[in-house]
LUMLOKOL-222903 format. One record per residue (C-alpha): x, y, z; residue number from 1; chain. Coordinates in steps of 0.05 Angstrom, whole numbers. Each point is the difference from the previous one (the first is absolute). Example, Ala and Ser with C-alpha at 12.3 -4.5 7.8 and 13.67 -1.06 7.14 Angstrom:
<nodes>
X|Y|Z|lummar|kemi
246|-90|156|1|A
27|69|-13|2|A
</nodes>
This chain:
<nodes>
X|Y|Z|lummar|kemi
969|229|-110|1|A
23|-48|-54|2|A
-40|-58|-28|3|A
34|-51|44|4|A
-21|37|63|5|A
-72|-5|-22|6|A
0|-76|-4|7|A
-61|-24|39|8|A
-17|-74|7|9|A
-62|-35|26|10|A
15|-65|37|11|A
-60|-46|3|12|A
2|-60|46|13|A
-50|-57|6|14|A
1|-68|35|15|A
-9|-34|67|16|A
7|48|57|17|A
59|-11|45|18|A
31|42|56|19|A
60|41|-23|20|A
-18|10|-74|21|A
-9|76|5|22|A
59|8|47|23|A
47|-39|-46|24|A
-21|36|-64|25|A
4|70|30|26|A
68|-17|31|27|A
27|-12|-71|28|A
-30|65|-24|29|A
31|35|60|30|A
69|-25|-19|31|A
-7|36|-67|32|A
-28|64|31|33|A
-68|-6|-34|34|A
-56|49|14|35|A
-68|-32|13|36|A
-52|40|-39|37|A
-59|-45|16|38|A
-12|-66|35|39|A
-61|-43|12|40|A
-10|-70|27|41|A
-60|-46|10|42|A
-7|-72|23|43|A
-61|-39|-20|44|A
-5|-71|28|45|A
76|-7|9|46|A
14|27|-70|47|A
44|62|-2|48|A
-6|57|-49|49|A
53|53|8|50|A
17|60|-43|51|A
60|46|8|52|A
11|60|-45|53|A
73|22|8|54|A
52|45|-31|55|A
75|-12|1|56|A
52|56|10|57|A
31|27|-64|58|A
65|-34|19|59|A
-31|-69|-1|60|A
-21|-45|-58|61|A
-60|-45|5|62|A
31|-66|-22|63|A
33|-22|65|64|A
-58|18|45|65|A
-50|-36|-44|66|A
44|-61|0|67|A
3|-1|76|68|A
-75|10|6|69|A
-12|-59|-47|70|A
46|-45|40|71|A
-34|20|65|72|A
-69|-13|-30|73|A
25|-69|-22|74|A
22|-15|71|75|A
-70|16|26|76|A
-33|-39|-57|77|A
-39|62|-23|78|A
-7|33|-68|79|A
32|67|-15|80|A
-16|44|-59|81|A
33|66|-19|82|A
-34|56|-39|83|A
40|62|-21|84|A
-40|64|8|85|A
16|56|-49|86|A
0|74|18|87|A
-66|16|-33|88|A
-37|-57|34|89|A
30|16|67|90|A
-19|74|-4|91|A
-71|-18|-20|92|A
-4|-44|62|93|A
27|57|44|94|A
-52|49|-27|95|A
-57|-46|18|96|A
12|11|75|97|A
-40|65|-2|98|A
-65|-34|-22|99|A
-60|-9|45|100|A
-1|-63|42|101|A
-60|-38|27|102|A
-14|-61|42|103|A
-51|-50|-23|104|A
-20|-49|55|105|A
-37|-65|-18|106|A
-30|-39|58|107|A
-53|-51|17|108|A
-7|-71|24|109|A
44|-26|-56|110|A
32|27|-64|111|A
-4|-35|-67|112|A
40|9|-64|113|A
-61|30|-35|114|A
-3|54|55|115|A
71|22|-14|116|A
-11|-6|-75|117|A
-62|44|-3|118|A
27|53|47|119|A
68|5|-33|120|A
-34|6|-69|121|A
-37|61|26|122|A
65|30|25|123|A
31|-14|-69|124|A
-57|36|-35|125|A
10|59|47|126|A
74|1|-21|127|A
23|-15|72|128|A
63|-40|8|129|A
9|-50|57|130|A
65|10|38|131|A
-9|-50|57|132|A
-49|-53|23|133|A
2|-21|74|134|A
-40|-50|39|135|A
-25|30|66|136|A
-41|-59|24|137|A
29|-61|35|138|A
11|-66|-36|139|A
-65|-36|-15|140|A
-16|-67|31|141|A
-39|-53|-37|142|A
-25|-32|64|143|A
-76|-2|1|144|A
-6|34|67|145|A
42|59|-24|146|A
-32|15|-67|147|A
-59|41|27|148|A
49|43|41|149|A
47|13|-58|150|A
16|70|-23|151|A
40|15|-63|152|A
31|66|-20|153|A
50|24|-51|154|A
23|72|-8|155|A
20|29|-68|156|A
44|62|-4|157|A
-15|34|-66|158|A
28|60|-36|159|A
-28|50|-50|160|A
-63|41|-11|161|A
-67|-35|-13|162|A
-33|18|-65|163|A
-67|6|36|164|A
4|-11|75|165|A
-75|2|12|166|A
-13|-50|-55|167|A
54|-45|29|168|A
-32|2|69|169|A
-68|-17|-31|170|A
31|-60|-34|171|A
31|-22|66|172|A
-68|6|34|173|A
-35|-40|-54|174|A
52|-55|-2|175|A
2|-7|76|176|A
-75|-15|0|177|A
6|-63|-39|178|A
70|-26|18|179|A
-9|6|75|180|A
62|42|12|181|A
10|70|28|182|A
43|49|-38|183|A
28|63|33|184|A
34|55|-40|185|A
41|53|37|186|A
51|52|-17|187|A
67|-22|28|188|A
21|60|41|189|A
24|18|70|190|A
-71|7|26|191|A
-17|-72|-18|192|A
58|-24|43|193|A
-18|46|58|194|A
-74|-7|16|195|A
-14|16|73|196|A
-75|1|13|197|A
-55|-50|-19|198|A
-74|18|6|199|A
-53|-54|0|200|A
-74|-1|-10|201|A
-28|-47|52|202|A
-62|-37|-22|203|A
12|-51|-56|204|A
73|22|-1|205|A
34|-9|67|206|A
-56|-46|22|207|A
-39|-48|-43|208|A
-69|26|16|209|A
-43|63|2|210|A
-11|13|74|211|A
-64|38|-13|212|A
-29|-62|-33|213|A
19|-41|61|214|A
-36|51|44|215|A
-60|-2|-47|216|A
-7|-75|11|217|A
-15|14|73|218|A
-51|53|-18|219|A
-33|-44|-52|220|A
14|50|-56|221|A
57|-35|-35|222|A
-32|0|-69|223|A
-16|75|2|224|A
70|19|25|225|A
35|-45|-50|226|A
-36|32|-58|227|A
19|70|22|228|A
72|-21|14|229|A
8|-33|-69|230|A
-28|61|-35|231|A
47|46|38|232|A
61|-43|-15|233|A
-17|2|-73|234|A
-4|75|2|235|A
-74|1|-18|236|A
-21|42|60|237|A
35|51|44|238|A
38|-32|58|239|A
-25|49|52|240|A
-72|-11|-21|241|A
9|-76|3|242|A
35|5|67|243|A
-57|37|33|244|A
-52|-48|-29|245|A
39|-61|24|246|A
14|21|72|247|A
-72|22|9|248|A
-19|-72|-11|249|A
45|-22|58|250|A
-39|37|54|251|A
-9|-40|63|252|A
58|-49|-7|253|A
32|-15|68|254|A
71|25|11|255|A
23|-70|20|256|A
-13|-23|-71|257|A
56|46|-25|258|A
51|-33|46|259|A
-22|-70|-22|260|A
8|18|-74|261|A
68|33|12|262|A
28|-62|34|263|A
-21|-42|-61|264|A
23|46|-56|265|A
31|-41|-57|266|A
68|31|-14|267|A
18|1|-74|268|A
53|-49|-24|269|A
69|30|5|270|A
-20|61|41|271|A
40|-20|62|272|A
61|-20|-41|273|A
-2|65|-39|274|A
-8|47|59|275|A
51|-37|43|276|A
51|6|-56|277|A
-13|73|-15|278|A
2|19|73|279|A
68|-34|6|280|A
25|44|-56|281|A
-25|65|31|282|A
-68|9|-35|283|A
-59|33|32|284|A
-68|-34|-8|285|A
-68|33|-3|286|A
-72|-21|-6|287|A
-42|50|-39|288|A
-69|-30|0|289|A
-72|16|-16|290|A
-15|-53|53|291|A
0|9|74|292|A
54|21|50|293|A
-21|-54|50|294|A
25|-54|-47|295|A
59|41|-25|296|A
27|7|71|297|A
-6|-75|10|298|A
42|-12|-63|299|A
48|55|23|300|A
17|-41|62|301|A
0|-68|-35|302|A
43|20|-61|303|A
42|57|26|304|A
-33|57|-39|305|A
25|70|14|306|A
-60|42|-21|307|A
-75|-13|-4|308|A
-50|46|-32|309|A
-71|-25|-10|310|A
-72|17|19|311|A
-25|3|71|312|A
-66|-34|15|313|A
-45|35|50|314|A
-15|-44|60|315|A
-49|18|55|316|A
-19|-44|59|317|A
39|-57|-30|318|A
-35|-1|-67|319|A
12|30|-70|320|A
-44|60|-13|321|A
3|-5|-76|322|A
41|65|-2|323|A
74|17|-3|324|A
47|48|34|325|A
46|49|-37|326|A
15|4|-74|327|A
-11|-57|-48|328|A
63|-31|-27|329|A
-16|-4|-75|330|A
46|-4|-60|331|A
19|73|1|332|A
14|-3|74|333|A
45|-62|-9|334|A
42|38|-51|335|A
5|60|46|336|A
20|-43|60|337|A
53|-34|-43|338|A
30|68|-17|339|A
-1|22|73|340|A
35|-64|22|341|A
53|9|-54|342|A
11|71|25|343|A
3|-23|73|344|A
51|-54|-17|345|A
39|50|-43|346|A
-2|-43|-63|347|A
-18|11|-73|348|A
-66|-26|-26|349|A
41|-44|-46|350|A
24|-37|62|351|A
-71|-20|19|352|A
-36|-65|-17|353|A
-77|-1|0|354|A
-40|-64|-3|355|A
-75|-9|-7|356|A
-56|-36|-36|357|A
-56|50|-10|358|A
-17|62|-41|359|A
8|42|64|360|A
73|-23|3|361|A
18|27|-68|362|A
15|72|23|363|A
55|-24|47|364|A
23|-56|-48|365|A
10|50|-56|366|A
41|51|39|367|A
46|-50|33|368|A
67|-17|-30|369|A
-22|-73|-3|370|A
-76|-9|-4|371|A
-27|-70|1|372|A
-71|-26|-12|373|A
-4|-63|43|374|A
-48|-55|-24|375|A
-42|59|-23|376|A
-60|9|-45|377|A
17|3|-75|378|A
-17|75|-3|379|A
49|14|57|380|A
55|-42|-32|381|A
-7|39|-65|382|A
11|66|36|383|A
59|-22|42|384|A
72|-4|-25|385|A
12|-68|33|386|A
-40|-57|28|387|A
4|-65|39|388|A
-52|-53|-16|389|A
37|-67|5|390|A
35|-2|68|391|A
-3|33|68|392|A
21|68|25|393|A
72|-22|8|394|A
4|2|-76|395|A
15|74|12|396|A
68|-21|24|397|A
16|-24|-70|398|A
-20|68|-28|399|A
51|31|47|400|A
54|-48|-22|401|A
3|-44|61|402|A
23|-72|-9|403|A
-33|-56|39|404|A
66|-17|32|405|A
6|71|27|406|A
-69|-6|32|407|A
-3|-72|24|408|A
</nodes>
């Protein structure tokens, strides 16, 4: 192919957005038989930014088409700039398509310039190039009554290979602690776009309480149970040991108390919105809990959960005996149950999401394709690939690439 056939031109358009701009410009290119090699468009607050990389047939010269494009831009009162792309530059661009791609999701109650600055500087140091930035959250209102409900999210599509991925993730974790923003980093692959099962811990994840502590209040042993629970969540003592010690303290509680607590369980912010959305898109939902099946089944009915696996309290003559029935659902059991559910649903582990807050959730969090530490202890956050600490459970929708307008 001769030099003329290799002529590639980048058309850059900027100005006030108006209907028909893209249609009119591409109509001119169509008249000259141009090939579109790349195209991208964004509108930010009624301001258009449009780029078209095109190549003309070898029988055409660029002068007439550029002239027509300039006239059309003038008619729309927008700016047009042309950049010739030589063969070497073009081929370098083509070769970059084989590089690794990742999605970096930034979300919280609001996003500041310093947030973007600090995070993109980390990406720069890791030699990652940003291809696209997209806002997933809805437009933010300044009205006082709306501020506390605001969510903000932008998604960055990046390309390349991190110099040190673990170090990068540590930097993200440290920065997120003091800027009040969550940062998720995921490989951009087919599995990310095709998750099919989400597994929740229950206590302090799907609900905003530890049920065993609520039960302990009725037995007058709240302090003792809270101390054991806290130690177990931090990973300081074995979960099974802590479980036996705690339920032994509940002996004698009336069965009616369980029903009263269940009816007043505080559902975590965003849980209903998340589950309703995922169910609409064909997801299965499971509770894998070190808590109790009585409360898991209540949530199953209330939220539309498909599977519940938790611990069965022994009840005799209408009162808790201080014992349990069956195997204890500890961290290892949660991971095993997650694997079995994935097998039952005929999906890859990479298509599974696991969400929890405690050390006993880490086994399932770390084998799932997307593992999330939700408002978790620092030690748990450090051992999980992703976390949510600033907003509710529906922040997971941003990690999956959902836009607010697609949900609401």
